C-alpha positions in Angstrom: 7.0 73.5 -90.5 6.0 69.9 -89.7 9.5 68.7 -90.4 11.0 71.4 -88.2 8.9 70.1 -85.3 10.0 66.5 -86.2 13.7 67.5 -86.0 13.4 69.1 -82.6 11.3 66.4 -81.0 13.4 63.5 -82.3 16.6 64.7 -80.6 14.9 65.4 -77.2 13.3 61.9 -77.3 16.6 60.3 -76.4 16.1 61.2 -72.8 12.7 59.6 -72.7 13.9 56.2 -73.6 17.4 56.0 -72.0 16.1 55.2 -68.5 14.0 52.1 -69.4 16.8 49.6 -70.1 18.9 50.9 -67.2 16.8 51.8 -64.2 15.0 48.4 -63.5 18.4 46.7 -63.0 20.2 49.8 -61.6 17.6 49.9 -58.8 19.2 46.9 -57.2 22.7 48.4 -57.4 21.6 51.7 -55.9 19.4 50.1 -53.3 16.1 51.4 -54.9 13.1 49.1 -54.3 11.0 47.8 -57.2 8.0 49.9 -56.1 10.3 53.0 -56.1 11.6 52.1 -59.6 8.0 52.0 -60.8 7.4 55.5 -59.2 10.4 56.9 -60.9 9.5 55.5 -64.3 5.9 56.8 -64.1 6.7 60.1 -62.3 6.9 62.1 -65.6 3.4 60.8 -66.6 1.8 61.6 -63.3 3.3 65.1 -63.6 1.9 65.5 -67.1 -1.5 64.7 -65.8 -1.3 68.0 -63.9 0.7 69.9 -66.5 -1.1 68.8 -69.8 -4.2 71.0 -69.3 -2.3 74.2 -68.4 0.0 73.6 -71.4 -3.0 73.3 -73.7 -4.7 76.4 -72.3 -1.4 78.3 -72.5 -1.1 77.4 -76.2 -4.6 78.7 -77.0 -3.7 82.0 -75.2 -0.1 82.9 -76.1 0.8 80.6 -79.1 3.0 77.6 -79.7 6.5 78.9 -80.2 7.5 79.9 -76.6 6.0 76.9 -74.9 7.6 74.6 -77.4 11.2 76.0 -77.0 10.8 76.2 -73.2 9.6 72.7 -73.0 12.5 71.3 -75.0 15.0 73.2 -72.7 13.4 71.8 -69.6 13.6 68.3 -70.9 17.3 68.8 -71.6 18.0 69.9 -68.0 15.9 67.0 -66.7 18.0 64.5 -68.7 21.2 65.9 -67.2 19.6 65.3 -63.8 20.0 61.5 -64.4 23.8 62.0 -64.5 23.7 63.7 -61.1 21.4 61.0 -59.7 24.0 58.2 -60.5 26.6 59.7 -58.2 24.2 61.1 -55.6 23.8 59.8 -52.0 20.0 60.2 -52.6 19.5 58.8 -56.1 15.8 58.3 -55.6 15.2 62.0 -55.0 17.2 63.1 -58.0 15.6 60.6 -60.4 12.1 61.5 -59.2 12.9 65.3 -59.5 14.3 64.8 -63.0 11.3 62.7 -64.1 9.0 65.4 -62.7 10.8 68.1 -64.7 10.7 65.9 -67.8 7.0 65.6 -67.3 6.5 69.4 -67.3 8.7 69.9 -70.4 7.2 67.1 -72.4 3.6 68.3 -71.6 4.5 71.6 -73.3 6.3 69.9 -76.2 3.6 67.3 -77.0 0.7 69.7 -76.9 2.5 72.3 -79.0 3.8 69.8 -81.6 0.3 68.4 -82.4 -1.3 71.9 -82.3 1.2 73.3 -84.8 0.4 70.3 -87.0 -3.3 70.8 -86.7 -2.9 74.5 -87.5 -0.9 74.0 -90.7 -2.6 70.9 -92.1 -5.7 70.5 -94.2 -8.4 67.9 -93.4 -7.6 65.6 -96.4 -3.9 65.4 -95.5 -4.1 65.8 -91.7 -3.7 62.0 -91.0 -0.4 62.0 -92.9 0.8 65.1 -91.2 -0.1 63.9 -87.7 1.5 60.5 -88.4 4.7 62.2 -89.4 4.8 64.4 -86.3 3.9 61.5 -84.0 6.6 59.4 -85.6 9.1 62.2 -85.1 8.1 62.5 -81.4 8.6 58.8 -80.9 11.6 58.4 -83.2 14.1 59.6 -80.7 12.7 57.2 -78.1 14.2 54.0 -79.7 17.5 55.8 -80.1 17.3 56.4 -76.3 16.4 52.8 -75.7 19.4 51.6 -77.7 21.6 54.2 -76.0 20.5 53.2 -72.6 20.9 49.5 -73.2 24.0 49.3 -75.4 26.1 52.3 -74.3 25.5 51.5 -70.6 26.9 47.9 -71.2 29.8 49.0 -73.4 30.8 52.1 -71.4 28.7 53.2 -68.3 25.3 54.2 -67.2 26.5 57.8 -66.7 27.9 58.0 -70.2 24.5 57.0 -71.7 22.8 59.7 -69.7 25.4 62.4 -70.7 25.0 61.6 -74.4 21.2 61.8 -74.1 21.4 65.1 -72.3 23.6 66.6 -75.0 21.2 65.7 -77.7 18.3 67.1 -75.7 20.1 70.4 -75.4 20.7 70.5 -79.1 16.9 70.0 -79.7 16.1 73.3 -77.9 18.7 75.2 -79.9 17.2 73.8 -83.2 13.7 74.8 -82.1 14.7 78.3 -81.1 16.1 79.1 -84.6 13.7 77.1 -86.8 10.2 76.7 -85.4 7.8 79.6 -86.1 4.6 80.8 -84.4 1.3 79.3 -85.7 -1.4 79.7 -83.0 -1.4 83.2 -81.5 -4.7 84.0 -79.8 -3.7 85.8 -76.6 -6.9 85.6 -74.7 -7.3 86.7 -71.2 -7.8 84.3 -68.2 -5.9 82.1 -65.9 -4.2 78.7 -66.6 -5.4 75.8 -64.4 -4.8 72.0 -64.4 -8.6 71.3 -64.6 -9.3 73.4 -67.7 -9.9 70.4 -69.9 -11.8 69.9 -73.2 -14.7 67.8 -72.0 -16.5 67.3 -75.3 -17.6 63.8 -76.3 -14.9 63.4 -79.0 -12.1 64.5 -76.7 -13.3 62.1 -73.9 -13.7 59.2 -76.4 -10.3 59.6 -78.0 -8.7 60.3 -74.6 -10.0 56.9 -73.3 -8.6 55.1 -76.3 -5.3 56.9 -75.7 -5.5 55.8 -72.0 -5.8 52.1 -73.0 -2.9 52.2 -75.5 -0.5 53.9 -73.1 -1.4 51.6 -70.2 -0.6 48.5 -72.2 2.3 49.8 -74.3 4.3 52.1 -72.0 2.9 51.1 -68.7 3.1 47.3 -69.1 5.4 46.4 -72.0 8.2 48.9 -71.4 8.1 48.5 -67.6 8.4 44.7 -67.6 10.3 43.7 -70.7 13.8 43.8 -69.1 12.5 41.7 -66.2 10.8 39.3 -68.6 14.0 38.7 -70.5 15.9 38.2 -67.3 13.4 35.7 -66.0 13.4 33.7 -69.3 17.2 34.0 -69.6 16.9 35.5 -73.1 19.8 37.5 -74.7 20.6 39.0 -78.1 23.8 38.3 -80.1 25.0 40.5 -82.9 27.8 39.6 -85.3 30.0 42.6 -85.8 33.1 42.1 -88.0 32.9 38.3 -87.4 33.1 39.0 -83.6 29.8 38.1 -81.9 28.6 40.7 -79.4 26.4 39.4 -76.6 23.9 41.6 -74.9 22.3 40.8 -71.5 18.9 41.7 -70.4 19.6 45.4 -70.4 21.1 45.6 -73.8 18.5 43.1 -75.2 15.6 45.0 -73.8 16.9 48.2 -75.2 17.2 46.7 -78.7 13.7 45.1 -78.5 12.1 48.3 -77.3 13.9 50.1 -80.1 12.5 47.6 -82.6 9.1 48.1 -81.2 9.2 51.9 -81.4 10.7 51.9 -84.9 7.9 49.6 -86.0 5.5 52.1 -84.4 7.1 55.0 -86.1 6.8 53.4 -89.5 3.2 52.4 -89.0 2.3 55.8 -87.5 3.1 57.4 -90.9 1.4 54.6 -92.8 -1.7 54.6 -90.6 -2.2 58.4 -90.9 -1.7 58.2 -94.7 -4.0 55.3 -95.0 -6.8 57.1 -93.1 -6.4 60.0 -95.6 -6.5 57.6 -98.6 -9.5 55.7 -97.3 -11.3 59.0 -96.3 -12.2 57.6 -92.9 -10.3 57.2 -89.6 -12.3 54.6 -87.7 -11.7 51.5 -89.9 -7.9 52.1 -89.8 -8.0 52.6 -86.0 -10.0 49.4 -85.4 -7.6 47.4 -87.6 -4.5 48.6 -85.7 -6.2 48.1 -82.3 -6.7 44.5 -83.2 -3.0 44.3 -84.3 -1.9 45.5 -80.8 -4.1 42.8 -79.2 -2.5 40.2 -81.4 1.0 41.4 -80.3 0.3 40.9 -76.6 -1.3 37.6 -77.3 1.9 36.4 -79.1 4.0 37.7 -76.2 1.9 35.8 -73.6 2.6 32.5 -75.2 6.1 33.2 -76.7 8.2 30.0 -76.6 11.4 31.6 -77.9 13.1 35.0 -78.6 11.9 35.1 -82.2 8.3 35.0 -80.9 9.1 37.8 -78.4 10.5 39.9 -81.3 7.4 39.2 -83.4 5.1 40.2 -80.5 7.0 43.4 -80.0 6.9 44.3 -83.7 3.1 43.7 -83.7 2.5 45.8 -80.6 4.7 48.6 -82.1 2.8 48.4 -85.4 -0.5 48.5 -83.7 0.0 51.4 -81.3 1.9 53.3 -84.1 -0.9 52.7 -86.6 -3.4 54.1 -84.2 -1.4 57.3 -83.4 -1.8 59.3 -86.6 -5.5 58.6 -87.3 -6.4 59.1 -83.6 -4.9 62.6 -83.3 -6.2 63.5 -86.8 -9.7 62.4 -85.8 -9.4 64.6 -82.7 -8.4 67.6 -84.8 -11.2 66.8 -87.3 -13.8 67.0 -84.5 -12.4 70.0 -82.5 -12.8 73.7 -83.1 -9.4 75.5 -83.9 -9.6 77.8 -80.9 -10.0 74.7 -78.6 -7.2 72.7 -80.2 -4.6 73.3 -77.5 -7.0 72.2 -74.8 -8.1 69.1 -76.8 -4.5 68.0 -77.3 -3.7 68.6 -73.7 -6.7 66.6 -72.5 -5.8 63.7 -74.8 -2.3 63.8 -73.3 -3.8 63.7 -69.8 -5.6 60.4 -70.6 -2.5 58.9 -72.1 -0.3 59.8 -69.2 -2.8 58.4 -66.7 -2.6 55.1 -68.5 1.2 55.2 -68.9 1.6 56.3 -65.2 -0.8 53.7 -63.8 0.8 50.9 -65.9 4.1 50.5 -64.0 2.4 50.7 -60.6 0.0 47.9 -61.6 2.2 45.7 -63.8 5.3 45.3 -61.7 3.5 44.1 -58.5 1.1 42.0 -60.7 4.0 40.2 -62.4 5.4 39.2 -59.0 2.0 37.7 -58.0 0.7 36.1 -61.3 3.6 36.0 -63.7 4.3 37.5 -67.1 2.0 35.3 -69.2 -1.1 36.4 -67.2 0.0 40.1 -67.4 0.5 40.0 -71.1 -2.7 38.0 -71.7 -4.8 40.6 -69.8 -3.0 43.4 -71.6 -4.3 41.9 -74.9 -7.8 42.7 -73.9 -7.1 46.4 -73.3 -7.0 47.5 -77.0 -10.2 45.6 -77.7 -12.0 47.5 -75.0 -10.5 50.7 -76.4 -12.0 49.8 -79.8 -15.5 49.3 -78.2 -15.2 52.8 -76.5 -14.1 54.3 -79.9 -17.0 52.9 -81.8 -19.6 53.9 -79.1 -18.3 57.4 -78.8 -18.0 58.1 -82.6 -21.5 56.6 -83.1 -23.0 58.8 -80.4 -21.4 61.9 -81.8 -21.8 61.4 -85.5 -24.7 58.9 -85.8 -22.6 56.4 -87.7 -19.8 53.9 -86.8 -17.5 55.0 -89.6 -18.0 58.7 -90.6 -16.0 60.0 -93.6 -13.3 62.7 -93.2 -15.6 65.2 -94.8 -18.4 64.4 -92.3 -16.1 64.8 -89.3 -14.5 68.1 -90.4 -15.4 71.0 -88.0 
């Protein structure tokens, strides 16, 4: 069941990554301002802020299967909207509308994917299961980054968007025939954006998620292509003795892909490690420190090799946090509130990811990349302080065991 979810979410993830290497530079070609590019890149996350809670409540009331399949289909249509935007006389409107639709679909997909995993996993293996699913959700993203950067340079921007849309459509077909129902409750009541899980564990873990997404998606992914351009950094690959040179779009796509692949690997390892240790918090703290180190390296990077190392560390850090963090949330949450808890966690992450581009792009123009990345290194440390304080307040210890946190 877990791997059925992984298969579906991996394919649809292409559409999530394809815009990042293309849009910052495409903005100048299409006459889109830097601020508007930031709005487009973050529009899906601002939409999810409103859509996450209803998605979680819907899951607790009607189950996981229908919202999961519907969400994947919506994401496929949204990805095709990028193709229309390229040839439109109003590209800003089409890109914003597509990103908003993507936000609605992904809110449904993310909440259902984690809830399915929580439903079918046991406490002593939940970290591993959550890590696998989170890796699956993010695995399609680096493929989209490479597609956006490389395919757009070798063929065209429209071609990259068409290919991503095709894979997104395939994802919804796979889900329709493969993914079963796991969470039927069918309770009465309405569905509202403010029906959140406001328990201390949900708020604590949500704030950690906020910090990670602010620094990772909001800052790194929104500024990397501009950083490479400013530093005149490019990537060369030797293919059949013929070197292939990638400019800032292709290079940023490859670097983002390396970052996300590193995150996917450590997502699985982090979740499995928290199961093996029998405690989530020590693993979470270690990977938060790793994320801090990655941004610190990026802030002082004297060459491309240091940029690569910084990206790998950031990917490893945020990935290693992912599995244990969602597993800890599931450990501390009642089953009938799981959909709401996952939706609430996604709200915090999307606020961070949505706020990041709006803050980082203007800040870079004022203070530069080094200052932006140095300040970003502090964010995961603050998230660690919040985690320890919240866990201690709820459990009475800084590092509870998995058995102690099981609801």
